[in-house]
C-alpha positions, 0 to 999 in steps of 0.5 A: 852409274850402271856397271855391265855384268861382263864376263871374262872372254870364253868363260872361266878357263885356267888361263883366264883365272886371277893369278891366285898363286901370285897373290898368295906368294906376294901376300904371305898368309902370316902377314895377312892373318897378322893384319886381320888380327891387328885390325880386329877382324875375325876370320869368319871361317863359317861364312860364305866369304871368310876374311882372308879370302875377302882381302884377296878378293879386294886386291883381285878387283883391281886386276879385273876392273872391267868385269863384275863383282861376281865374275871376279869372285867366281874366277878366284874361287875357281882358282881355289878349287883348282888348287884342291881347296874347299869348294865355296859357292859364288856369293851374290853381289849383296853378300860380297858387299857384306863380306867387304863391310865385315872386312872393313878399311883398316885390314888392307891398309895394315897389310900394305904397311906390313908389305910395303918397303923399298924393292930395289937391290944393289943389282937393280938397274936404274934405281940408283944415283951414285950411292943414293936410292932415288925416291920421289913423292907426289899427289893425284886424285881418283874419281869416286861414284857420285853417292851422297856418302862419298860426296860428304866424305871426300868432296868435289872440286870447287869448279866441278860441273853438276855431272862431276864426281867426288874425288879422293886425294892421295900422296904416294912415296915411290922408288923411281927405278922400280915404280913401287910405292912404299908409303901412301896417304889418302884424304878428302879432295880439299886436303893439302898435299904437303900436310898429307906427305908429312907422315910419309917422311917416317919411311925415309932413311939415310942413303935415299935421295928424295925428289919433289916438286916445287909445291912441297918446298917449305921451311918446316917441311924441308927441315923435317925431311932433312932430319930423317937423314935422307938427302933432298933434291926439290924444285923451288918456285920463283917466289923463293929468295935464294941469295948467293952466299958462295958460288961453286965451281960447277955453277951452283951456289950455296944459299939459305932457306928462311921460314916463310921466305922471310929473309929478316928471320935469323933461323935458316937452313943452308942449301945448295942451288942449281939453276938451269934451262931446258932447250925448247922450254922458256922456264928456268928451273931452280933446284935446292939440295942438301948435297952441298959438295959438288964433287959428290953430286955435280950440278949437271948430274943433279939437273938431269936426275931431277927429271926422274921425278916424273916417274911418279906421274908414270906410276899414277898413269899405271894405277889410274889408266892401266889398272883402274882402266877406262871406267871413270870411277872406283867401284865403291859407293861408301867411304869405308869401302872406297878406302878399302878399295884404294889399298887393294889397288895400291897392293895390286900395283905393288904386286905387279911391280914386284913381278916386273922387278924380279923379271928385270933382275933375271934378265939384267934389265932396267924395270922400265924396259919391262912393259907394265901392260904386258905384266897385267896381261900375264897376271890376268892369264896365268895361275902359277902353281905356287903355294896357296893360302891355307884353307 
């Protein structure tokens, strides 16, 4: 699929440069160098595009989805030049691809793991339910360039038309209040989201309340998630048998989960069930939770809280629509560069969400009240005079 050699409006002005200062502040040099070292990537200072600059460049690609490879690099280098760093010539598209191949896919994944953590503080509006930090996970797909390599690695939907694209599947664990992803996995399209979510459980801690849709509910997975010490509030499908062993004053009841939904099995997990309807919707919702005491979390409050799970869908919209833009696919034509670009995209989203969170804290707002689209424009048009990467 051809890509236009578009440029930034009016040429490269300071007001149009990639926000190198913001990148440098969000991606500390020490963390970047540690991730490169852990991935076995050599600095390559004698090359046209050293590894640390290439890593920042990949993140910047996600901030400028509508412009060419060369133009994004030119703006990044203009930022280095403006900050008084060594003058580097703009590389060709082929040289950029070679630099990305030298960088590999692991460095940015490791960088994300070093930087990604819950962002909310006690002062963050909308991030907490009572004493719990509310988090959620869910999955989505991203379309990829239709190359032989991408198709072999990631696969197509079963019902894809001849003009369809290969799809990457991802599951992300996010804060519902700040919209910041602090864990993620990626895999071929046909992968199970529940299996993909299993490694994310290591990021859960006591004091978190994890929201999840009905597709994630399973005995073994619920047990593994609850053993992290985090509390859970998940939707249950109609097929789950949830017998009423004790009715509670708020209308919820105590029940049990059985392996494979088999009531004949002796092993079981005690849960609390909240059932409710939404006005104008025929469907009945059933939630299961590890919070057994209604005094700590009344049924009506949990029913209202569960719909915060949809914040994950808004996060995916931010990534797929506002960051990725109108183009149908990611840019990369090989699986390793697809994975590298994915981590750059997630890092770019976290950087923007970090800036939004700080702005919300300063103004004592809920981060939801700060426009994500406006934040992208600010980052694209601003080069803060902050500490830059060392040459």
